[in-house]
C-alpha positions as CSV (number, residue, x, y, z in Angstrom):
1,X,-15.6,26.6,-61.1
2,X,-16.0,24.1,-58.4
3,X,-15.4,24.8,-55.0
4,X,-15.0,20.7,-53.7
5,X,-17.1,17.7,-53.3
6,X,-16.9,14.4,-53.0
7,X,-14.5,13.9,-55.0
8,X,-11.8,15.6,-52.4
9,X,-9.3,13.4,-50.9
10,X,-9.2,13.5,-47.1
11,X,-5.5,13.8,-45.7
12,X,-5.9,14.2,-42.0
13,X,-7.2,11.9,-39.1
14,X,-9.8,12.7,-37.1
15,X,-8.1,11.9,-33.6
16,X,-11.2,13.0,-31.3
17,X,-12.7,9.3,-30.9
18,X,-8.7,8.1,-30.1
19,X,-8.8,10.9,-27.3
20,X,-11.8,10.2,-25.8
21,X,-10.9,6.3,-25.7
22,X,-7.4,7.2,-23.9
23,X,-9.3,9.3,-21.4
24,X,-11.9,6.6,-20.7
25,X,-9.2,4.3,-20.1
26,X,-6.8,6.4,-17.6
27,X,-10.5,6.9,-15.5
28,X,-11.2,3.2,-15.6
29,X,-6.9,2.4,-14.8
30,X,-7.5,5.2,-11.9
31,X,-10.7,3.9,-10.5
32,X,-9.7,0.1,-10.1
33,X,-5.8,0.6,-9.1
34,X,-6.7,0.6,-5.5
35,X,-8.4,-2.8,-5.8
36,X,-5.3,-4.5,-6.6
37,X,-3.6,-3.6,-3.5
38,X,-3.8,-6.7,-1.6
39,X,-1.4,-7.7,1.4
40,X,1.2,-10.5,0.1
41,X,0.1,-12.5,3.5
42,X,-3.6,-12.3,5.3
43,X,-3.5,-11.1,8.9
44,X,-6.3,-10.5,11.5
45,X,-5.4,-7.5,12.3
46,X,-6.5,-6.2,16.1
47,X,-9.4,-3.9,17.1
48,X,-8.7,-0.8,18.4
49,X,-10.1,2.9,18.8
50,X,-7.1,5.0,16.3
51,X,-6.9,7.9,14.1
52,X,-6.4,7.6,10.4
53,X,-2.4,7.8,9.6
54,X,-1.0,10.1,7.2
55,X,-0.3,9.1,3.9
56,X,3.7,8.6,3.4
57,X,6.1,6.5,1.6
58,X,5.7,3.4,3.8
59,X,7.6,0.3,4.8
60,X,5.2,-2.4,6.0
61,X,6.4,-5.6,7.6
62,X,3.6,-8.3,8.1
63,X,3.8,-11.0,10.8
64,X,0.9,-13.5,10.8
65,X,0.1,-16.0,13.6
66,X,2.1,-18.9,11.8
67,X,5.4,-17.1,11.8
68,X,5.5,-15.7,8.4
69,X,7.2,-12.4,7.5
70,X,6.9,-10.2,4.5
71,X,8.4,-6.6,3.9
72,X,6.2,-4.7,1.8
73,X,4.8,-7.1,-1.2
74,X,8.0,-10.1,-0.4
75,X,7.6,-12.8,1.8
76,X,10.8,-13.2,3.6
77,X,12.8,-15.5,6.6
78,X,13.7,-14.3,10.2
79,X,17.0,-14.9,8.5
80,X,17.4,-12.3,5.8
81,X,14.5,-9.9,7.0
82,X,17.6,-7.6,8.5
83,X,19.1,-7.5,4.6
84,X,15.8,-6.9,2.7
85,X,14.3,-4.4,5.7
86,X,18.3,-2.7,5.2
87,X,17.7,-1.9,1.4
88,X,14.1,-0.8,2.0
89,X,15.4,1.6,4.2
90,X,18.2,2.7,2.4
91,X,15.7,3.6,-0.8
92,X,13.1,5.2,1.4
93,X,13.3,9.0,2.3
94,X,10.7,9.0,4.8
95,X,11.6,5.7,6.8
96,X,7.9,5.2,8.1
97,X,7.7,1.5,8.9
98,X,4.2,0.2,9.8
99,X,3.5,-3.0,11.4
100,X,0.7,-5.0,10.8
101,X,0.9,-8.0,13.6
102,X,-1.8,-11.0,13.1
103,X,-3.8,-10.9,16.6
104,X,-2.8,-14.3,17.2
105,X,1.4,-13.5,15.9
106,X,3.8,-14.0,18.8
107,X,4.4,-10.6,20.8
108,X,7.8,-11.7,21.1
109,X,8.2,-11.6,16.9
110,X,6.3,-8.0,17.0
111,X,8.9,-6.9,19.5
112,X,11.8,-8.4,16.9
113,X,11.0,-6.2,14.1
114,X,10.2,-3.2,15.9
115,X,14.2,-3.3,17.5
116,X,15.0,-4.4,13.8
117,X,13.2,-1.2,12.1
118,X,14.4,1.2,15.1
119,X,18.2,-0.2,14.9
120,X,17.7,0.3,11.3
121,X,16.8,3.8,11.2
122,X,13.3,3.9,11.0
123,X,12.3,7.4,12.0
124,X,8.9,6.7,13.0
125,X,6.4,3.3,13.1
126,X,3.0,2.6,13.9
127,X,1.1,-0.5,14.6
128,X,-1.7,-1.3,12.4
129,X,-5.6,-2.1,13.9
130,X,-8.7,-2.8,12.4
131,X,-11.0,0.0,14.0
132,X,-13.9,-0.7,16.4
133,X,-17.4,0.5,16.5
134,X,-17.0,3.4,18.4
135,X,-18.9,3.1,21.8
136,X,-20.1,6.0,23.7
137,X,-18.7,6.9,26.9
138,X,-21.3,5.8,30.0
139,X,-21.8,8.8,32.7
140,X,-21.3,7.4,36.0
């Protein structure tokens, strides 16, 4: 009477190592994903004392000092800004617009973008800034 030995055929696949590798890859992608979010246009934001914004589905309008404009990751011209912004507003549930204007960009461009966003149905707007070092108020 034999109870099984070295001659038995293995009919199953051990999936534990495969699951381990899959979980490690998921963790790596979760950790590195935020590093890939680079804005289309590089701007130097003005410094201001602000509070942290809430996480929402945002539409970001970026204005550079040399007059370039981007909506989210798509670079646009002043002529087609309205059409692109209108399509982004239609697909957004939150309709929250963040304006990222370079500190040396033209004031008129920022006002034009704000007006256009408001006309197209923006429910709320925020101007992105860089935090300054908090200086405690002096007593007089």
